[in-house]
C-alpha positions in Angstrom: -50.8 102.7 -138.2 -50.4 100.0 -135.5 -49.1 101.1 -132.1 -45.6 99.7 -132.9 -45.6 101.8 -136.1 -46.7 104.8 -134.1 -43.9 104.4 -131.6 -41.3 103.8 -134.3 -42.5 106.9 -136.3 -42.4 109.1 -133.2 -39.1 107.9 -131.6 -37.1 107.5 -134.8 -38.6 110.3 -137.0 -39.9 112.7 -134.3 -43.3 112.5 -136.0 -45.5 114.8 -133.8 -48.7 113.5 -135.4 -47.8 110.0 -134.2 -47.1 111.4 -130.7 -50.5 113.1 -130.7 -52.2 109.8 -131.8 -50.4 107.9 -129.0 -51.5 110.5 -126.4 -55.1 110.2 -127.5 -55.0 106.4 -127.5 -53.8 106.3 -123.9 -56.0 109.1 -122.4 -58.4 106.4 -121.4 -55.7 104.9 -119.2 -55.2 108.2 -117.5 -59.0 108.5 -116.9 -59.1 105.0 -115.4 -56.3 105.7 -113.0 -57.7 109.1 -112.1 -61.1 107.6 -111.5 -59.8 105.0 -109.2 -57.8 107.6 -107.2 -60.8 109.9 -107.1 -62.5 107.3 -104.9 -59.7 108.0 -102.4 -59.3 111.7 -102.7 -62.7 112.9 -103.8 -63.4 115.0 -100.7 -60.3 117.1 -101.5 -59.8 117.4 -105.2 -61.8 117.5 -108.5 -61.7 114.5 -110.9 -60.7 116.8 -113.8 -57.7 118.0 -111.8 -56.6 114.4 -111.3 -56.9 113.7 -115.0 -54.8 116.8 -115.7 -52.1 115.6 -113.2 -52.2 112.2 -114.8 -51.7 113.6 -118.3 -48.4 115.1 -117.1 -47.4 111.6 -116.1 -48.5 110.2 -119.5 -46.5 112.7 -121.4 -43.4 111.9 -119.3 -44.0 108.1 -119.9 -44.3 108.6 -123.6 -41.0 110.6 -123.7 -39.1 108.0 -121.7 -40.5 104.8 -123.0 -38.3 102.6 -125.1 -40.5 100.5 -127.3 -37.4 98.5 -128.5 -37.2 96.8 -125.1 -40.5 95.1 -125.7 -42.0 96.0 -122.3 -45.7 96.7 -122.1 -46.3 100.5 -122.2 -49.5 100.3 -120.1 -47.5 98.9 -117.2 -44.8 101.5 -117.4 -47.3 104.4 -117.9 -49.5 103.2 -115.0 -46.6 103.9 -112.6 -45.7 107.3 -114.1 -49.4 108.4 -114.3 -50.2 107.4 -110.7 -46.9 108.8 -109.4 -47.6 112.1 -111.2 -51.0 112.4 -109.6 -49.7 111.6 -106.1 -46.8 114.0 -106.5 -49.0 116.8 -107.5 -51.4 116.2 -104.6 -48.5 116.1 -102.2 -47.2 119.4 -103.5 -50.6 121.0 -102.8 -50.3 120.1 -99.1 -54.1 119.7 -98.9 -54.0 117.4 -95.9 -54.9 119.3 -92.6 -52.2 119.3 -89.9 -54.7 117.9 -87.5 -55.1 114.8 -89.6 -51.4 114.3 -89.9 -51.1 114.6 -86.1 -53.9 112.0 -85.6 -52.2 109.6 -88.1 -48.9 110.0 -86.3 -50.4 109.0 -83.0 -52.1 106.0 -84.7 -48.8 105.0 -86.3 -46.9 105.4 -83.0 -49.4 103.2 -81.1 -49.2 100.7 -83.9 -45.5 100.6 -83.9 -45.4 100.0 -80.2 -47.9 97.1 -80.4 -46.0 95.5 -83.3 -43.1 94.9 -80.9 -45.5 92.7 -78.9 -48.0 91.2 -81.4 -46.2 91.5 -84.8 -48.5 92.4 -87.7 -51.6 90.8 -86.1 -52.8 93.6 -83.8 -56.4 93.4 -82.5 -58.7 96.4 -82.6 -59.2 96.1 -78.8 -55.5 96.3 -78.1 -55.0 99.3 -80.4 -58.0 101.1 -78.8 -56.7 100.4 -75.3 -53.2 101.7 -76.3 -54.8 104.9 -77.6 -57.2 105.3 -74.7 -60.2 105.1 -77.0 -63.3 103.0 -77.3 -63.7 100.7 -80.3 -66.2 103.1 -81.8 -63.7 106.1 -81.4 -61.0 104.0 -83.0 -63.2 103.1 -85.9 -64.0 106.8 -86.4 -60.3 107.7 -86.4 -59.6 105.0 -88.9 -62.2 106.5 -91.2 -60.9 110.0 -90.7 -57.3 109.1 -91.6 -58.0 106.6 -94.3 -57.0 108.9 -97.2 -53.9 110.1 -95.5 -52.8 106.5 -94.7 -52.6 105.8 -98.4 -50.7 109.0 -99.1 -48.4 108.5 -96.2 -47.3 105.0 -97.4 -46.9 106.4 -101.0 -44.6 109.1 -99.6 -42.6 106.6 -97.5 -42.0 104.3 -100.5 -41.2 107.2 -102.9 -38.7 108.6 -100.5 -36.7 105.3 -100.5 -37.3 103.8 -103.9 -39.0 104.2 -107.3 -41.8 101.6 -107.0 -45.4 101.4 -106.2 -47.1 98.6 -104.3 -48.2 97.3 -107.6 -45.1 97.2 -109.7 -41.4 98.0 -109.7 -39.7 100.0 -112.5 -36.2 100.2 -113.9 -33.8 103.1 -113.1 -30.5 104.0 -114.6 -28.2 103.2 -111.6 -27.5 99.8 -110.0 -27.9 101.4 -106.6 -31.5 102.6 -107.5 -32.3 99.1 -108.8 -31.1 97.4 -105.6 -33.1 99.8 -103.5 -36.2 99.1 -105.5 -35.7 95.3 -105.2 -35.2 95.6 -101.4 -38.2 97.8 -100.9 -40.4 95.5 -103.0 -39.1 92.5 -101.0 -40.0 94.2 -97.7 -43.5 95.1 -99.0 -44.2 91.5 -100.0 -42.8 90.2 -96.7 -45.0 92.6 -94.7 -48.2 91.8 -96.7 -47.6 88.1 -96.2 -47.6 88.7 -92.4 -50.8 90.6 -92.3 -54.0 88.8 -91.1 -55.9 87.0 -93.9 -58.6 89.7 -94.3 -56.1 92.5 -94.5 -54.0 90.6 -97.0 -57.1 90.0 -99.2 -58.1 93.7 -99.1 -54.5 94.8 -100.1 -54.6 92.2 -102.9 -58.0 93.3 -104.2 -57.3 97.0 -103.8 -53.8 97.3 -105.3 -53.4 94.3 -107.6 -57.0 93.8 -108.8 -57.6 97.6 -108.6 -61.1 97.2 -107.1 -63.0 99.9 -105.2 -64.0 99.6 -101.5 -67.6 99.0 -102.7 -66.5 96.2 -105.0 -64.3 94.6 -102.3 -67.2 94.9 -99.7 -69.4 92.8 -102.0 -66.8 90.1 -102.6 -65.9 89.8 -98.9 -69.4 90.4 -97.6 -68.3 93.1 -95.2 -69.5 96.7 -95.0 -67.7 99.3 -97.1 -66.9 101.2 -93.9 -65.2 98.1 -92.4 -63.2 97.6 -95.6 -61.9 101.1 -95.2 -61.0 100.6 -91.6 -59.2 97.3 -92.3 -57.3 98.9 -95.2 -56.2 101.8 -93.0 -55.1 99.4 -90.3 -53.1 97.3 -92.8 -51.5 100.4 -94.4 -50.6 101.9 -90.9 -48.9 98.7 -89.9 -46.9 98.6 -93.1 -46.0 102.2 -92.7 -44.9 101.7 -89.1 -42.7 98.7 -90.2 -41.2 100.6 -93.1 -40.2 103.4 -90.7 -38.0 100.9 -88.9 -36.6 99.2 -91.9 -35.9 102.0 -94.4 
């Protein structure tokens, strides 16, 4: 059977064997997404757990997908799978309170400097605002790098139903309008970031490359990529706090 025939058989005839075949055929998508997120969360969670969380999202996507609309299932499922993994991690509350507090201080300083410099904040100015040396700021960026990504995910999910990568349709016009507005704000903010940070966001979220792969492309150390990514995400998070 082709994929279209499998979808038709399951959706119109409730063929459980067709559903099972669909699940098996898309497990590789779950593993790919879980593997990429594992690069971010590996210090806190097992890869197999991420795959398990992702399977929940895959099952949800299969149940809700309407093949008659002609939309690509992989795009729709990507959002559901990634969202399921992030939601499960958030419910575990594995992020130490000390890390949350550190990130809040970083976000507060970033927000203050944005009123002066916009989205182009120099490391020296941020370090000075936080009464830190450049080295101490770099260490802080590294410490909160994972939480910065989670924090932005939480902020977006609280106000819409999209990821940085893609929007998705909801039943109500109100939800659709919120999605459109949030996506517009994200694009606008990314466009105002310094060139290197824009490039990192593009490669990480749209091209789905790892820090190691981005470092090779940009000829910058993997540690510096992590710091710049954290800096960009923090600025976007601080801006969203004002706008949403």
